[in-house]
DRENDO-1510 file (C-alpha; in Angstrom, 1 decimal, always signed):
<recs>
REC; n; res; u; v; w
REC; 1; UNK; +105.1; +142.3; +132.0 .
REC; 2; UNK; +108.2; +145.1; +130.6 .
REC; 3; UNK; +107.0; +148.0; +128.7 .
REC; 4; UNK; +108.8; +146.8; +125.7 .
REC; 5; UNK; +106.5; +143.4; +125.8 .
REC; 6; UNK; +103.6; +145.4; +126.3 .
REC; 7; UNK; +104.0; +147.7; +123.6 .
REC; 8; UNK; +104.8; +144.5; +121.4 .
REC; 9; UNK; +101.4; +142.4; +122.5 .
REC; 10; UNK; +99.8; +145.8; +121.8 .
REC; 11; UNK; +100.5; +145.9; +117.9 .
REC; 12; UNK; +98.6; +142.7; +118.1 .
REC; 13; UNK; +95.4; +143.4; +115.7 .
REC; 14; UNK; +92.1; +141.9; +117.5 .
REC; 15; UNK; +90.1; +139.2; +115.8 .
REC; 16; UNK; +86.9; +141.0; +114.7 .
REC; 17; UNK; +88.8; +143.8; +113.1 .
REC; 18; UNK; +91.2; +141.1; +111.1 .
REC; 19; UNK; +87.6; +139.4; +110.0 .
REC; 20; UNK; +86.5; +143.0; +108.5 .
REC; 21; UNK; +90.0; +143.7; +106.5 .
REC; 22; UNK; +89.4; +143.3; +102.6 .
REC; 23; UNK; +91.8; +140.8; +102.2 .
REC; 24; UNK; +90.6; +138.3; +104.4 .
REC; 25; UNK; +86.6; +138.8; +104.1 .
REC; 26; UNK; +86.9; +136.4; +100.9 .
REC; 27; UNK; +88.3; +133.8; +102.9 .
REC; 28; UNK; +85.8; +134.3; +105.4 .
REC; 29; UNK; +83.1; +133.8; +102.7 .
REC; 30; UNK; +84.7; +130.5; +101.0 .
REC; 31; UNK; +85.4; +128.8; +104.5 .
REC; 32; UNK; +83.5; +130.4; +107.0 .
REC; 33; UNK; +83.9; +132.5; +110.2 .
REC; 34; UNK; +84.3; +129.8; +112.6 .
REC; 35; UNK; +87.4; +128.2; +110.9 .
REC; 36; UNK; +88.8; +131.8; +110.0 .
REC; 37; UNK; +88.4; +133.2; +113.5 .
REC; 38; UNK; +90.1; +129.8; +115.2 .
REC; 39; UNK; +93.4; +129.9; +112.6 .
REC; 40; UNK; +94.0; +133.7; +113.4 .
REC; 41; UNK; +93.3; +133.0; +117.3 .
REC; 42; UNK; +96.4; +130.2; +116.5 .
REC; 43; UNK; +98.4; +133.2; +114.7 .
REC; 44; UNK; +97.3; +135.5; +117.6 .
REC; 45; UNK; +98.6; +133.2; +119.9 .
REC; 46; UNK; +101.8; +131.7; +117.5 .
REC; 47; UNK; +102.5; +135.2; +117.6 .
REC; 48; UNK; +102.2; +135.7; +122.1 .
REC; 49; UNK; +104.7; +132.9; +122.3 .
REC; 50; UNK; +107.3; +134.8; +120.1 .
REC; 51; UNK; +106.9; +137.6; +121.8 .
REC; 52; UNK; +107.2; +135.5; +125.0 .
REC; 53; UNK; +110.9; +134.3; +124.4 .
REC; 54; UNK; +112.4; +136.8; +121.9 .
REC; 55; UNK; +110.8; +139.4; +122.5 .
REC; 56; UNK; +109.6; +140.5; +119.4 .
REC; 57; UNK; +107.2; +140.4; +116.1 .
REC; 58; UNK; +107.2; +137.7; +114.4 .
REC; 59; UNK; +108.1; +138.7; +110.7 .
REC; 60; UNK; +105.1; +137.0; +109.5 .
REC; 61; UNK; +103.0; +140.4; +111.9 .
REC; 62; UNK; +103.2; +142.3; +108.6 .
REC; 63; UNK; +101.4; +140.6; +106.9 .
REC; 64; UNK; +98.4; +138.8; +108.3 .
REC; 65; UNK; +96.2; +137.9; +105.6 .
REC; 66; UNK; +99.4; +136.1; +103.6 .
REC; 67; UNK; +100.5; +134.3; +107.1 .
REC; 68; UNK; +96.3; +133.3; +107.2 .
REC; 69; UNK; +96.3; +132.1; +103.9 .
REC; 70; UNK; +99.7; +129.6; +104.4 .
REC; 71; UNK; +98.0; +128.4; +107.6 .
REC; 72; UNK; +95.2; +127.5; +105.8 .
REC; 73; UNK; +97.0; +125.5; +103.2 .
REC; 74; UNK; +98.7; +124.0; +105.9 .
REC; 75; UNK; +95.3; +122.8; +107.6 .
REC; 76; UNK; +94.1; +121.7; +104.6 .
REC; 77; UNK; +96.7; +119.0; +103.6 .
REC; 78; UNK; +95.2; +115.9; +104.2 .
REC; 79; UNK; +97.0; +113.9; +106.9 .
REC; 80; UNK; +97.6; +110.6; +104.6 .
REC; 81; UNK; +99.2; +111.3; +101.8 .
REC; 82; UNK; +100.3; +109.8; +98.2 .
REC; 83; UNK; +103.9; +108.5; +98.2 .
REC; 84; UNK; +107.1; +107.5; +96.1 .
REC; 85; UNK; +106.9; +104.3; +97.1 .
REC; 86; UNK; +110.6; +103.1; +96.2 .
REC; 87; UNK; +111.1; +101.1; +99.7 .
REC; 88; UNK; +111.9; +97.9; +97.4 .
REC; 89; UNK; +108.2; +96.2; +98.9 .
REC; 90; UNK; +105.9; +96.1; +96.3 .
REC; 91; UNK; +102.5; +95.0; +98.9 .
REC; 92; UNK; +104.1; +97.6; +102.2 .
REC; 93; UNK; +101.5; +97.1; +104.6 .
REC; 94; UNK; +102.4; +101.2; +105.8 .
REC; 95; UNK; +102.1; +102.5; +103.0 .
REC; 96; UNK; +98.4; +100.8; +102.0 .
REC; 97; UNK; +99.8; +97.6; +100.2 .
REC; 98; UNK; +98.3; +96.8; +97.0 .
REC; 99; UNK; +97.1; +99.6; +94.3 .
REC; 100; UNK; +93.8; +99.6; +93.0 .
REC; 101; UNK; +93.0; +99.0; +89.3 .
REC; 102; UNK; +91.5; +101.7; +87.6 .
REC; 103; UNK; +87.9; +99.6; +87.4 .
REC; 104; UNK; +88.0; +99.5; +91.3 .
REC; 105; UNK; +88.4; +103.2; +92.0 .
REC; 106; UNK; +85.9; +103.6; +89.0 .
REC; 107; UNK; +83.6; +101.5; +91.0 .
REC; 108; UNK; +84.0; +103.4; +94.0 .
REC; 109; UNK; +83.4; +106.8; +92.5 .
REC; 110; UNK; +80.3; +105.6; +90.8 .
REC; 111; UNK; +78.7; +104.3; +94.5 .
REC; 112; UNK; +80.3; +106.8; +96.7 .
REC; 113; UNK; +77.6; +109.6; +96.0 .
REC; 114; UNK; +74.4; +107.9; +95.1 .
REC; 115; UNK; +72.4; +105.5; +96.7 .
REC; 116; UNK; +72.3; +101.8; +95.7 .
REC; 117; UNK; +71.5; +98.5; +96.0 .
REC; 118; UNK; +73.3; +97.7; +98.8 .
REC; 119; UNK; +71.1; +95.3; +100.7 .
REC; 120; UNK; +68.4; +95.8; +98.2 .
REC; 121; UNK; +67.0; +92.9; +95.8 .
REC; 122; UNK; +65.2; +94.7; +92.7 .
REC; 123; UNK; +63.8; +91.4; +92.2 .
REC; 124; UNK; +61.1; +91.4; +95.1 .
REC; 125; UNK; +61.7; +95.2; +96.4 .
REC; 126; UNK; +62.6; +93.7; +99.7 .
REC; 127; UNK; +65.7; +93.4; +101.7 .
REC; 128; UNK; +68.5; +91.8; +99.9 .
REC; 129; UNK; +72.2; +90.8; +101.1 .
REC; 130; UNK; +75.0; +92.5; +100.9 .
REC; 131; UNK; +77.5; +90.0; +99.8 .
REC; 132; UNK; +75.5; +88.3; +97.3 .
REC; 133; UNK; +76.9; +89.7; +94.3 .
REC; 134; UNK; +80.8; +89.5; +95.5 .
REC; 135; UNK; +80.0; +86.1; +96.5 .
REC; 136; UNK; +79.0; +84.4; +93.4 .
REC; 137; UNK; +81.7; +86.0; +91.3 .
REC; 138; UNK; +83.7; +84.3; +93.7 .
REC; 139; UNK; +82.2; +81.2; +93.9 .
REC; 140; UNK; +83.0; +81.5; +90.0 .
REC; 141; UNK; +86.5; +82.4; +90.6 .
REC; 142; UNK; +87.0; +79.9; +93.6 .
REC; 143; UNK; +84.3; +76.5; +93.1 .
REC; 144; UNK; +83.1; +77.8; +96.4 .
REC; 145; UNK; +79.8; +77.1; +97.6 .
REC; 146; UNK; +79.4; +80.4; +99.1 .
REC; 147; UNK; +81.3; +83.7; +100.6 .
REC; 148; UNK; +81.6; +85.7; +103.2 .
REC; 149; UNK; +83.3; +89.5; +103.2 .
REC; 150; UNK; +84.3; +91.2; +106.5 .
REC; 151; UNK; +86.8; +94.1; +107.0 .
REC; 152; UNK; +89.8; +92.3; +106.5 .
REC; 153; UNK; +91.5; +87.9; +107.0 .
REC; 154; UNK; +91.9; +88.8; +110.9 .
REC; 155; UNK; +88.3; +89.6; +111.2 .
REC; 156; UNK; +87.8; +86.7; +108.6 .
REC; 157; UNK; +89.4; +84.4; +110.7 .
REC; 158; UNK; +88.0; +85.6; +114.2 .
REC; 159; UNK; +84.6; +84.8; +112.9 .
REC; 160; UNK; +84.9; +81.6; +111.3 .
REC; 161; UNK; +86.5; +80.3; +114.9 .
REC; 162; UNK; +83.7; +82.4; +116.7 .
REC; 163; UNK; +81.0; +80.7; +114.2 .
REC; 164; UNK; +82.1; +77.3; +113.9 .
REC; 165; UNK; +83.7; +76.3; +117.0 .
REC; 166; UNK; +82.9; +78.5; +119.9 .
REC; 167; UNK; +83.7; +76.5; +123.3 .
REC; 168; UNK; +85.1; +73.5; +121.4 .
REC; 169; UNK; +88.8; +72.6; +120.6 .
REC; 170; UNK; +91.0; +73.5; +117.7 .
REC; 171; UNK; +93.8; +71.4; +116.8 .
REC; 172; UNK; +96.8; +73.5; +114.7 .
REC; 173; UNK; +100.2; +72.5; +113.9 .
REC; 174; UNK; +102.9; +73.7; +116.3 .
REC; 175; UNK; +104.9; +74.6; +113.6 .
REC; 176; UNK; +102.0; +77.2; +112.3 .
REC; 177; UNK; +101.2; +79.1; +115.4 .
REC; 178; UNK; +102.1; +82.3; +113.5 .
REC; 179; UNK; +102.4; +86.0; +115.0 .
REC; 180; UNK; +101.4; +88.7; +111.7 .
REC; 181; UNK; +102.4; +92.3; +112.0 .
REC; 182; UNK; +100.6; +94.6; +115.1 .
REC; 183; UNK; +101.4; +91.1; +117.5 .
REC; 184; UNK; +98.4; +89.5; +115.6 .
REC; 185; UNK; +98.5; +86.0; +117.3 .
REC; 186; UNK; +96.8; +83.0; +116.3 .
REC; 187; UNK; +96.4; +81.8; +119.5 .
REC; 188; UNK; +95.3; +85.2; +120.9 .
REC; 189; UNK; +92.3; +85.0; +118.2 .
REC; 190; UNK; +91.2; +81.1; +119.5 .
REC; 191; UNK; +90.2; +82.9; +122.9 .
REC; 192; UNK; +89.0; +85.7; +121.8 .
REC; 193; UNK; +86.7; +83.6; +119.9 .
REC; 194; UNK; +85.8; +81.1; +122.9 .
REC; 195; UNK; +87.6; +78.5; +121.3 .
REC; 196; UNK; +90.8; +76.1; +123.1 .
REC; 197; UNK; +94.0; +75.6; +121.3 .
REC; 198; UNK; +95.5; +72.6; +120.8 .
REC; 199; UNK; +99.1; +72.3; +119.2 .
REC; 200; UNK; +100.0; +69.2; +117.5 .
REC; 201; UNK; +103.6; +68.0; +116.6 .
REC; 202; UNK; +106.9; +70.1; +116.8 .
REC; 203; UNK; +107.6; +73.5; +115.3 .
REC; 204; UNK; +109.3; +71.8; +112.2 .
REC; 205; UNK; +107.1; +68.5; +111.4 .
REC; 206; UNK; +104.0; +67.3; +112.4 .
REC; 207; UNK; +102.4; +64.4; +110.8 .
REC; 208; UNK; +98.4; +63.3; +110.2 .
REC; 209; UNK; +98.6; +61.1; +113.5 .
REC; 210; UNK; +99.6; +64.1; +115.6 .
REC; 211; UNK; +96.3; +65.4; +114.3 .
REC; 212; UNK; +94.3; +62.1; +114.6 .
REC; 213; UNK; +95.4; +61.4; +118.0 .
REC; 214; UNK; +94.7; +64.4; +119.1 .
REC; 215; UNK; +90.6; +64.1; +118.2 .
REC; 216; UNK; +88.2; +63.8; +121.0 .
REC; 217; UNK; +84.3; +64.5; +121.4 .
REC; 218; UNK; +85.5; +68.6; +121.9 .
REC; 219; UNK; +87.1; +69.0; +119.0 .
REC; 220; UNK; +85.4; +71.2; +116.6 .
REC; 221; UNK; +87.8; +72.0; +113.6 .
REC; 222; UNK; +91.4; +70.8; +112.1 .
REC; 223; UNK; +93.1; +73.9; +111.0 .
REC; 224; UNK; +95.9; +74.8; +109.1 .
REC; 225; UNK; +98.1; +78.5; +109.3 .
REC; 226; UNK; +99.6; +79.3; +105.7 .
REC; 227; UNK; +102.8; +80.5; +107.2 .
REC; 228; UNK; +103.2; +83.3; +104.3 .
REC; 229; UNK; +105.3; +85.5; +106.3 .
REC; 230; UNK; +108.2; +83.3; +107.6 .
REC; 231; UNK; +110.1; +79.5; +106.2 .
REC; 232; UNK; +111.6; +77.1; +108.2 .
REC; 233; UNK; +113.7; +75.3; +106.4 .
REC; 234; UNK; +115.6; +71.8; +106.4 .
REC; 235; UNK; +114.2; +68.2; +108.6 .
REC; 236; UNK; +111.0; +69.4; +108.0 .
REC; 237; UNK; +107.2; +67.8; +107.4 .
REC; 238; UNK; +103.7; +69.1; +107.4 .
REC; 239; UNK; +100.3; +67.5; +106.5 .
REC; 240; UNK; +98.8; +68.3; +103.2 .
REC; 241; UNK; +95.7; +69.6; +103.3 .
REC; 242; UNK; +93.9; +67.4; +101.1 .
REC; 243; UNK; +94.9; +64.2; +103.9 .
REC; 244; UNK; +93.6; +66.5; +107.2 .
REC; 245; UNK; +90.3; +67.0; +105.0 .
REC; 246; UNK; +90.4; +63.4; +104.7 .
REC; 247; UNK; +90.9; +63.3; +108.1 .
REC; 248; UNK; +88.0; +64.9; +109.3 .
REC; 249; UNK; +85.0; +63.8; +106.9 .
REC; 250; UNK; +86.6; +60.5; +108.6 .
REC; 251; UNK; +85.4; +61.7; +112.3 .
REC; 252; UNK; +82.7; +64.3; +111.1 .
REC; 253; UNK; +85.3; +67.2; +111.9 .
REC; 254; UNK; +85.1; +70.9; +110.0 .
REC; 255; UNK; +88.4; +72.2; +108.3 .
REC; 256; UNK; +89.8; +75.0; +107.8 .
REC; 257; UNK; +92.9; +76.8; +106.3 .
REC; 258; UNK; +93.8; +80.6; +106.4 .
REC; 259; UNK; +95.6; +81.1; +103.6 .
REC; 260; UNK; +96.6; +84.9; +104.5 .
REC; 261; UNK; +98.0; +86.1; +101.0 .
REC; 262; UNK; +95.4; +84.4; +99.2 .
REC; 263; UNK; +96.1; +84.6; +95.3 .
REC; 264; UNK; +93.6; +83.3; +92.7 .
REC; 265; UNK; +96.0; +82.5; +90.2 .
REC; 266; UNK; +99.4; +80.3; +89.3 .
REC; 267; UNK; +101.9; +82.6; +90.0 .
REC; 268; UNK; +104.5; +80.5; +88.4 .
REC; 269; UNK; +102.4; +81.0; +85.3 .
REC; 270; UNK; +104.4; +84.8; +85.6 .
REC; 271; UNK; +107.3; +83.5; +86.7 .
REC; 272; UNK; +106.5; +84.2; +90.1 .
REC; 273; UNK; +107.5; +81.8; +93.1 .
REC; 274; UNK; +104.0; +79.2; +93.9 .
REC; 275; UNK; +101.4; +80.7; +96.3 .
REC; 276; UNK; +98.9; +77.9; +97.6 .
REC; 277; UNK; +95.7; +79.1; +96.0 .
REC; 278; UNK; +91.9; +78.9; +97.7 .
REC; 279; UNK; +90.6; +76.8; +94.6 .
REC; 280; UNK; +93.0; +74.2; +94.9 .
REC; 281; UNK; +92.3; +73.8; +98.9 .
REC; 282; UNK; +88.2; +73.4; +98.7 .
REC; 283; UNK; +89.1; +71.3; +95.6 .
REC; 284; UNK; +91.2; +68.9; +98.3 .
REC; 285; UNK; +88.2; +68.8; +100.3 .
REC; 286; UNK; +89.0; +72.1; +102.8 .
REC; 287; UNK; +85.4; +73.3; +104.3 .
REC; 288; UNK; +86.6; +77.0; +104.7 .
REC; 289; UNK; +89.3; +79.0; +103.6 .
REC; 290; UNK; +90.2; +82.3; +104.4 .
REC; 291; UNK; +92.5; +84.9; +102.4 .
REC; 292; UNK; +92.8; +88.8; +102.1 .
REC; 293; UNK; +91.9; +91.5; +99.8 .
REC; 294; UNK; +94.4; +93.7; +99.3 .
REC; 295; UNK; +97.7; +91.3; +99.1 .
REC; 296; UNK; +98.4; +89.5; +96.4 .
REC; 297; UNK; +94.5; +89.6; +95.1 .
REC; 298; UNK; +95.4; +93.2; +94.5 .
REC; 299; UNK; +91.8; +94.6; +95.7 .
REC; 300; UNK; +90.8; +96.7; +98.5 .
REC; 301; UNK; +91.2; +95.6; +102.5 .
REC; 302; UNK; +88.8; +92.9; +103.1 .
REC; 303; UNK; +88.4; +89.4; +104.7 .
REC; 304; UNK; +87.5; +86.7; +102.3 .
REC; 305; UNK; +85.8; +83.5; +103.8 .
REC; 306; UNK; +85.2; +80.5; +101.3 .
REC; 307; UNK; +83.8; +77.2; +101.3 .
REC; 308; UNK; +80.5; +75.2; +102.6 .
REC; 309; UNK; +77.4; +76.7; +102.1 .
REC; 310; UNK; +75.5; +75.6; +105.6 .
REC; 311; UNK; +78.8; +77.0; +107.1 .
REC; 312; UNK; +79.2; +80.4; +105.5 .
REC; 313; UNK; +75.3; +80.5; +106.6 .
REC; 314; UNK; +76.7; +80.0; +110.1 .
REC; 315; UNK; +79.2; +82.9; +109.5 .
REC; 316; UNK; +76.9; +85.2; +108.5 .
REC; 317; UNK; +73.9; +84.7; +111.2 .
REC; 318; UNK; +76.7; +85.3; +113.6 .
REC; 319; UNK; +76.6; +88.4; +115.7 .
REC; 320; UNK; +80.2; +89.4; +114.8 .
REC; 321; UNK; +79.1; +89.2; +111.3 .
REC; 322; UNK; +77.5; +92.7; +111.2 .
REC; 323; UNK; +80.4; +94.2; +113.2 .
REC; 324; UNK; +82.9; +93.3; +111.1 .
REC; 325; UNK; +81.1; +93.6; +108.0 .
REC; 326; UNK; +82.1; +95.7; +104.8 .
REC; 327; UNK; +80.7; +98.9; +103.5 .
REC; 328; UNK; +79.3; +99.8; +99.9 .
REC; 329; UNK; +82.8; +101.1; +98.8 .
REC; 330; UNK; +84.6; +98.0; +99.9 .
REC; 331; UNK; +82.1; +95.7; +98.5 .
REC; 332; UNK; +82.5; +98.1; +94.9 .
REC; 333; UNK; +86.2; +97.8; +94.8 .
REC; 334; UNK; +86.5; +94.4; +95.4 .
REC; 335; UNK; +83.4; +93.5; +92.7 .
REC; 336; UNK; +85.1; +95.7; +90.2 .
REC; 337; UNK; +88.8; +93.5; +90.9 .
REC; 338; UNK; +87.4; +90.4; +91.0 .
REC; 339; UNK; +86.0; +90.4; +87.4 .
REC; 340; UNK; +89.5; +91.4; +85.9 .
REC; 341; UNK; +90.0; +88.0; +87.3 .
REC; 342; UNK; +87.4; +86.3; +84.6 .
REC; 343; UNK; +89.8; +88.0; +81.7 .
REC; 344; UNK; +93.1; +86.1; +82.5 .
REC; 345; UNK; +94.7; +87.7; +79.6 .
REC; 346; UNK; +94.8; +90.6; +79.9 .
REC; 347; UNK; +95.2; +90.6; +84.1 .
REC; 348; UNK; +99.1; +91.1; +84.4 .
REC; 349; UNK; +98.3; +94.6; +82.0 .
REC; 350; UNK; +94.8; +95.7; +84.2 .
REC; 351; UNK; +95.7; +94.4; +87.7 .
REC; 352; UNK; +98.5; +96.8; +89.1 .
REC; 353; UNK; +99.8; +94.4; +92.0 .
REC; 354; UNK; +100.3; +92.1; +89.5 .
REC; 355; UNK; +101.8; +94.4; +86.5 .
REC; 356; UNK; +103.8; +95.6; +89.4 .
REC; 357; UNK; +105.0; +92.3; +90.4 .
REC; 358; UNK; +105.9; +90.9; +86.8 .
REC; 359; UNK; +107.8; +94.1; +86.2 .
REC; 360; UNK; +111.1; +93.2; +84.4 .
REC; 361; UNK; +114.2; +94.2; +85.5 .
REC; 362; UNK; +115.6; +95.4; +82.2 .
REC; 363; UNK; +112.8; +98.3; +82.6 .
REC; 364; UNK; +113.7; +99.6; +86.2 .
REC; 365; UNK; +117.5; +99.3; +85.1 .
REC; 366; UNK; +116.1; +101.8; +81.8 .
REC; 367; UNK; +114.9; +104.1; +84.4 .
REC; 368; UNK; +117.7; +104.2; +86.5 .
REC; 369; UNK; +119.7; +105.5; +83.5 .
REC; 370; UNK; +117.7; +107.8; +83.3 .
REC; 371; UNK; +117.2; +109.0; +86.0 .
REC; 372; UNK; +121.0; +109.1; +86.9 .
REC; 373; UNK; +121.6; +111.1; +84.4 .
REC; 374; UNK; +119.5; +114.1; +85.2 .
REC; 375; UNK; +119.6; +114.1; +88.4 .
REC; 376; UNK; +123.6; +113.7; +88.9 .
REC; 377; UNK; +124.5; +117.6; +88.1 .
REC; 378; UNK; +121.3; +117.9; +91.6 .
REC; 379; UNK; +123.6; +116.0; +94.1 .
REC; 380; UNK; +126.9; +115.3; +92.6 .
REC; 381; UNK; +128.3; +117.9; +95.4 .
REC; 382; UNK; +127.3; +115.7; +97.9 .
REC; 383; UNK; +126.3; +112.5; +97.1 .
REC; 384; UNK; +128.0; +109.8; +94.5 .
REC; 385; UNK; +125.1; +108.6; +92.4 .
REC; 386; UNK; +124.9; +105.4; +90.8 .
REC; 387; UNK; +122.2; +102.6; +88.6 .
REC; 388; UNK; +122.9; +99.3; +90.8 .
REC; 389; UNK; +121.1; +96.3; +90.7 .
REC; 390; UNK; +119.0; +95.9; +94.1 .
REC; 391; UNK; +116.0; +92.9; +95.0 .
REC; 392; UNK; +112.8; +93.5; +96.0 .
REC; 393; UNK; +110.0; +92.0; +97.9 .
REC; 394; UNK; +106.8; +91.5; +97.3 .
REC; 395; UNK; +105.9; +92.1; +101.1 .
REC; 396; UNK; +102.9; +92.0; +103.3 .
REC; 397; UNK; +103.8; +89.0; +104.9 .
REC; 398; UNK; +103.4; +86.8; +100.4 .
REC; 399; UNK; +106.8; +84.8; +100.1 .
REC; 400; UNK; +109.2; +86.3; +102.5 .
REC; 401; UNK; +112.0; +84.4; +101.1 .
REC; 402; UNK; +111.8; +85.0; +97.4 .
REC; 403; UNK; +113.3; +87.7; +96.2 .
REC; 404; UNK; +112.5; +89.8; +92.9 .
REC; 405; UNK; +115.2; +91.1; +90.5 .
REC; 406; UNK; +115.0; +94.9; +90.4 .
REC; 407; UNK; +117.2; +98.1; +90.0 .
REC; 408; UNK; +117.7; +101.0; +92.2 .
REC; 409; UNK; +119.3; +105.0; +92.2 .
REC; 410; UNK; +121.5; +104.5; +95.2 .
REC; 411; UNK; +122.7; +108.0; +96.6 .
REC; 412; UNK; +126.4; +107.7; +98.9 .
REC; 413; UNK; +127.7; +110.4; +100.8 .
REC; 414; UNK; +131.1; +112.2; +99.7 .
REC; 415; UNK; +131.6; +112.4; +103.2 .
REC; 416; UNK; +130.8; +109.0; +104.2 .
REC; 417; UNK; +128.6; +110.1; +107.4 .
REC; 418; UNK; +125.3; +107.8; +108.1 .
REC; 419; UNK; +124.1; +111.6; +109.4 .
REC; 420; UNK; +124.2; +112.3; +105.9 .
REC; 421; UNK; +121.9; +109.7; +104.4 .
REC; 422; UNK; +119.4; +110.0; +107.7 .
REC; 423; UNK; +119.2; +114.2; +106.5 .
REC; 424; UNK; +118.4; +113.4; +102.8 .
REC; 425; UNK; +116.3; +110.6; +103.5 .
REC; 426; UNK; +114.5; +113.3; +106.0 .
REC; 427; UNK; +114.2; +116.0; +103.6 .
REC; 428; UNK; +112.5; +113.7; +101.4 .
REC; 429; UNK; +109.9; +112.4; +103.7 .
REC; 430; UNK; +109.3; +116.0; +104.4 .
REC; 431; UNK; +107.9; +116.7; +100.7 .
REC; 432; UNK; +104.6; +117.0; +99.5 .
REC; 433; UNK; +104.5; +114.2; +98.1 .
REC; 434; UNK; +107.0; +112.1; +100.0 .
REC; 435; UNK; +109.7; +109.8; +98.8 .
REC; 436; UNK; +110.5; +106.6; +100.5 .
REC; 437; UNK; +113.5; +104.9; +100.0 .
REC; 438; UNK; +115.6; +102.6; +102.3 .
REC; 439; UNK; +118.9; +102.9; +104.1 .
REC; 440; UNK; +121.4; +99.7; +103.3 .
REC; 441; UNK; +125.3; +99.5; +102.9 .
REC; 442; UNK; +126.0; +103.2; +103.6 .
REC; 443; UNK; +123.6; +104.2; +100.3 .
REC; 444; UNK; +119.9; +105.7; +100.1 .
REC; 445; UNK; +118.3; +102.8; +97.7 .
REC; 446; UNK; +115.3; +104.2; +95.8 .
REC; 447; UNK; +114.4; +101.1; +94.1 .
REC; 448; UNK; +112.0; +101.7; +91.0 .
REC; 449; UNK; +109.9; +98.7; +90.7 .
REC; 450; UNK; +107.0; +100.8; +92.0 .
REC; 451; UNK; +107.9; +103.5; +90.1 .
REC; 452; UNK; +104.9; +104.8; +87.7 .
REC; 453; UNK; +105.5; +108.7; +87.8 .
REC; 454; UNK; +109.3; +109.2; +86.4 .
REC; 455; UNK; +108.8; +112.6; +85.6 .
REC; 456; UNK; +106.5; +113.4; +88.8 .
REC; 457; UNK; +110.0; +111.7; +90.8 .
REC; 458; UNK; +112.6; +114.1; +88.9 .
REC; 459; UNK; +110.2; +117.4; +90.2 .
REC; 460; UNK; +110.2; +116.2; +93.3 .
REC; 461; UNK; +113.9; +115.4; +93.8 .
REC; 462; UNK; +114.6; +118.4; +92.2 .
REC; 463; UNK; +112.9; +121.2; +94.8 .
</recs>
């Protein structure tokens, strides 16, 4: 070690001395000596690296208390940040899918800091069932005999198969063997559940006779899977749930449908594309229906199974149910969300998912034009800003080929370089509240369909 380097190392103050500094003592009192001591050691290590690489002390060594404050602030930043979702995807899986309604948020706050009747029967002062309150609401809304709640729809399908058809065959159309996000595949789930998959029909056409010909003494379930994240068009045929349910009843075999998105309302009344509803499938005779809580339903992440009482009882008693069950916060949020459906006239105003999906294009256009006037002076030296029409998508595998007319603020680089756009997008992702847009056609698009805090966005972009 050179004499100069040794001199620099000797200038680093000892941790004990720093902990006694008047400007640092309040931080120790507020956050504890363990945390503050660890952060100071991190700063010391960083300073040693700087000496080793550049033979000089970092500039912040002139003010250790300020450097400590900055490191403390950095440490306390949550890993999960709120963002401006201007991607054009309403139910963005990577951004948390559905935003909760205010009553659901309040319900979570109410139960998270107190003892609650999660599994306590007030009438008998004994142990109740944690799904009961939400199950009763689901029965009221869908006409099901009973319901079961787990942590997501993948878990719902796994539990249903493991409880209802262990070691038996499950008949599914070849055109419905879907893969969803994260390489989650129906055939893989069947293997994990201990079932044997029987494929029938072809990729584009499956008929009732295909199911009928596959039935034997080992058949345990006739299953349909809603192809919510892709679409086969052209020369196609699929079996209606009512036909499949009738076939199952004729042979004494249960039927089930994995809906995935699971809308509880007729989307067409809001000018949106049609989506199958669990209550209609149950009315058609399907025994069990599974769907998600955080997609078109607009609630928290959850897997919901509705159907026949005896079969739901099988699910509740299966050992997997305990491993897949949800906690009090999810149940509270789901209950509050479902209660909004009891007031259908107010749903489009109270449920954020539906409010964003039904937002008129003119409203986004007006916002784009306001933002254009405000932000053009800030960015005009490097970018050409425009307010342009665009298309949003619903997301999370819901109605994959359908688009919603929207409006965006676009940034086209004056130098014509894609790298300029990438740097801009990267800079926005690094903001305290990141801005998530999309790059397409040589522009960075900020789709305004999900923008609810216009002034906050202006402030963020002006930083």
